[in-house]
C-alpha positions in Angstrom: 0.0 0.0 0.0 1.3 3.4 -0.9 1.1 5.9 1.9 -0.4 9.4 1.4 2.1 10.8 3.9 4.7 13.1 2.4 7.7 14.6 4.2 7.6 18.4 4.3 10.0 20.2 2.0 13.4 21.1 3.3 13.7 24.6 4.9 10.3 24.6 6.6 9.0 23.8 10.1 10.5 24.0 13.6 14.2 24.7 13.6 14.3 26.0 10.0 14.6 29.6 11.1 17.4 31.1 13.2 16.6 31.5 16.9 16.5 35.0 18.4 19.8 34.5 20.2 21.6 34.1 16.9 21.0 37.8 16.4 19.4 37.3 13.0 16.2 39.3 12.2 13.6 38.6 9.6 13.5 41.3 6.9 10.2 42.3 5.4 9.5 44.2 2.2 8.6 47.8 2.8 4.8 48.3 3.1 3.0 51.0 1.1 3.1 54.4 2.9 1.4 57.8 2.8 -2.2 56.9 1.9 -4.2 60.1 1.8 -7.6 60.2 3.5 -10.2 62.9 4.2 -9.9 64.4 7.6 -12.1 67.3 8.5 -10.5 70.7 9.2 -12.5 73.5 10.7 -10.9 76.9 10.3 -10.6 79.0 13.5 -12.9 82.0 13.0 -13.2 84.6 15.7 -15.9 86.7 14.0 -18.1 84.9 11.5 -19.7 88.2 10.4 -16.3 89.3 9.0 -16.3 86.2 6.8 -19.8 86.5 5.4 -18.6 86.6 1.7 -16.5 83.4 2.1 -19.2 81.6 4.1 -21.9 82.5 1.6 -19.7 81.2 -1.3 -19.0 78.0 0.6 -22.7 77.4 0.9 -23.1 77.9 -2.8 -20.3 75.5 -3.5 -22.0 72.9 -1.3 -25.2 73.3 -3.3 -23.3 73.0 -6.6 -21.5 69.9 -5.4 -24.8 68.2 -4.6 -26.2 69.3 -8.0 -23.2 68.1 -9.9 -23.5 64.7 -8.2 -27.0 64.4 -9.7 -25.7 65.1 -13.2 -25.7 68.9 -13.2 -23.2 70.9 -15.2 -19.9 72.2 -13.8 -20.1 75.5 -11.9 -17.3 78.1 -11.5 -17.0 80.5 -8.6 -14.7 83.5 -9.0 -12.5 84.2 -6.0 -10.7 87.2 -7.3 -13.0 89.8 -5.7 -12.6 88.4 -2.2 -10.5 90.3 0.3 -7.4 88.7 1.7 -9.0 87.4 4.9 -12.0 85.8 3.1 -9.7 84.4 0.4 -7.5 82.9 3.1 -10.5 81.3 4.7 -11.4 79.6 1.4 -7.9 78.4 1.0 -7.7 77.0 4.5 -11.1 75.2 4.1 -10.3 73.7 0.7 -6.9 72.3 1.6 -5.3 69.9 -0.9 -6.7 66.6 -2.1 -5.4 63.7 -4.1 -5.7 64.9 -7.7 -3.8 67.7 -9.5 -3.8 68.6 -13.2 -1.7 70.8 -15.5 -3.8 72.2 -18.3 -1.4 73.5 -21.0 -2.3 76.2 -23.3 -3.0 80.0 -23.1 -3.4 80.7 -20.3 -1.8 77.7 -18.7 -3.9 76.5 -15.7 -3.1 74.5 -12.6 -6.0 72.6 -11.2 -5.8 71.2 -7.7 -8.6 69.1 -6.2 -9.4 70.2 -2.7 -10.0 67.8 0.2 -13.6 67.8 -1.0 -13.7 65.5 -4.1 -14.9 67.3 -7.2 -14.2 70.8 -5.9 -11.2 72.1 -7.8 -9.0 75.1 -7.0 -8.1 76.8 -10.4 -5.0 79.1 -10.8 -3.7 80.8 -13.9 -3.0 84.2 -15.5 -6.1 86.2 -14.6 -7.8 83.1 -13.0 -8.5 82.5 -9.4 -11.5 80.3 -9.0 -13.2 77.2 -7.7 -14.8 74.8 -10.1 -17.3 72.1 -9.1 -17.6 69.0 -11.2 -16.2 65.6 -11.9 -13.2 67.2 -13.6 -12.4 70.8 -14.7 -14.2 71.7 -17.9 -10.9 72.9 -19.4 -9.5 69.4 -19.0 -12.1 68.1 -21.5 -11.7 71.0 -23.8 -7.9 71.0 -24.1 -7.1 67.3 -23.6 -6.2 66.4 -27.2 -4.9 69.8 -28.4 -1.4 68.8 -29.6 1.7 70.0 -27.8 3.6 67.4 -29.9 1.8 66.4 -33.1 0.7 62.8 -33.7 2.7 61.4 -36.6 0.6 58.2 -36.9 2.1 55.5 -39.1 4.6 58.0 -40.5 6.6 57.9 -37.3 10.1 56.7 -38.0 10.5 52.9 -37.5 13.9 52.2 -36.1 15.2 48.7 -35.4 13.4 47.3 -32.4 9.9 48.5 -33.4 8.1 45.2 -33.5 4.7 45.1 -31.9 3.8 48.8 -31.8 2.3 49.2 -35.3 -0.6 46.8 -34.7 -1.3 48.4 -31.4 -1.5 51.8 -33.1 -4.0 50.4 -35.6 -6.2 49.1 -32.7 -6.0 52.4 -30.9 -6.9 54.5 -34.0 -9.8 52.2 -34.7 -11.2 52.5 -31.2 -10.5 56.3 -31.2 -12.5 56.8 -34.4 -15.4 54.7 -33.2 -15.6 56.2 -29.7 -18.9 57.7 -28.5 -19.8 59.0 -25.1 -21.7 55.8 -24.2 -18.9 53.6 -25.5 -17.3 51.2 -23.1 -13.7 52.2 -22.2 -11.1 50.3 -24.3 -7.9 49.4 -22.5 -4.6 48.1 -23.9 -2.5 46.8 -21.0 1.1 47.2 -22.1 2.3 45.4 -18.9 0.8 42.1 -20.2 2.0 42.5 -23.8 5.4 41.9 -25.3 7.0 45.1 -26.4 10.4 46.8 -26.6 11.6 50.2 -25.5 11.6 51.2 -29.2 8.0 50.2 -29.4 7.1 52.6 -26.6 9.1 55.5 -28.1 7.5 54.9 -31.5 4.0 54.9 -30.0 4.7 58.2 -28.3 5.7 59.7 -31.6 2.7 58.1 -33.4 0.1 59.3 -30.9 1.7 62.6 -30.1 1.3 64.5 -26.8 -1.9 66.4 -25.7 -2.3 69.3 -23.4 -3.5 67.7 -20.1 -1.4 65.9 -17.5 -3.1 64.5 -14.4 -1.5 63.1 -11.2 -3.6 61.1 -8.8 -2.0 60.3 -5.5 -3.0 57.5 -3.1 -1.0 54.3 -2.5 1.7 55.4 -4.9 0.8 57.6 -8.0 -1.2 57.3 -11.1 0.1 59.5 -13.9 -2.4 60.3 -16.7 -1.4 61.9 -19.9 -3.5 62.9 -22.9 -2.1 62.1 -26.3 -2.7 64.2 -29.4 -5.0 61.5 -30.7 -8.6 62.0 -29.9 -9.8 60.0 -26.8 -6.5 58.2 -26.3 -4.8 58.5 -22.9 -1.7 57.0 -21.4 -2.4 55.8 -17.8 0.5 54.6 -15.6 0.4 53.3 -12.1 3.4 53.5 -9.8 3.7 52.0 -6.3 4.9 53.8 -3.2 8.5 53.2 -4.2 7.8 54.9 -7.7 8.1 51.6 -9.5 5.9 51.2 -12.6 3.4 48.4 -11.9 0.8 49.0 -14.6 1.1 50.7 -17.9 -1.9 51.2 -20.1 -3.6 53.1 -22.9 -7.2 54.0 -22.4 -9.6 55.1 -25.1 -12.2 57.4 -23.4 -13.0 61.1 -23.1 -11.5 61.1 -19.5 -10.0 58.1 -17.5 -12.3 57.3 -14.6 -9.5 57.6 -12.0 -9.2 61.3 -12.8 -13.0 61.9 -12.2 -14.8 62.6 -9.0 -17.7 60.1 -8.8 -21.3 61.3 -8.4 -21.5 59.9 -4.9 -18.3 61.7 -3.9 -19.6 65.0 -5.2 -22.8 64.6 -3.1 -20.7 63.7 -0.1 -18.5 66.7 -0.6 -21.5 69.0 -0.5 -22.6 67.4 2.8 -19.1 67.8 4.3 -18.8 71.5 3.3 -22.1 72.1 5.1 -20.7 70.3 8.2 -17.7 72.7 8.2 -20.0 75.7 7.8 -22.1 74.6 10.8 -19.0 74.2 12.9 -17.7 77.7 12.0 -21.1 79.4 12.6 
């Protein structure tokens, strides 16, 4: 009769690890660090009457957030006419959230999501504003405006360009067929064989658009518009800045860059909570 009993593999079980008195310590891989999470901050306001303009504006921002979460259009609030104290209260209340965007063009605009998802602080030449919506409207308008033109199949094929041309054909086909209700199409470069020359060729073939987005959580997600309509490069890096997922997405805006409807509604409720605490 053959026994089902098997000896354990070598190197396991009692006695396989050095005892503490040997002075040896187990070494572990570093764990992810610096996860950002919402934490309420209530500005210290001595005289609420002095800050009536800022508090009124925050109430309007809360209402706009709730409306945007139900499918309403983006709404912009001009901050340029606030005095220094009221503008400071807005800045302190908004804080800094996970997502930031560079919107290239004239004027160049920096968009920083506040601690309230979907509420964006917008800065540029002649621009000091808050915008409420899933993403800044300029991000949609400028995304595929070329900073570096798309060369398409005319991009120079150097030795080593092997698998990129068929990927370009697929991306262009999905780009031309894209409609707002179309399912997002993803090409996962991490799972596909490719060379460095393939990636350089695709960059030249697709060009570079005018919107760069950085989303921070566990590590970073870097999102770059190409100069090809509806084609984005989306790259995920871990907390040690190692590339762990490299993709192209065919969509009007990658989902990770958008504030979800439920987040916008929640932002409206949180702003009201801060207002109640101030008053």
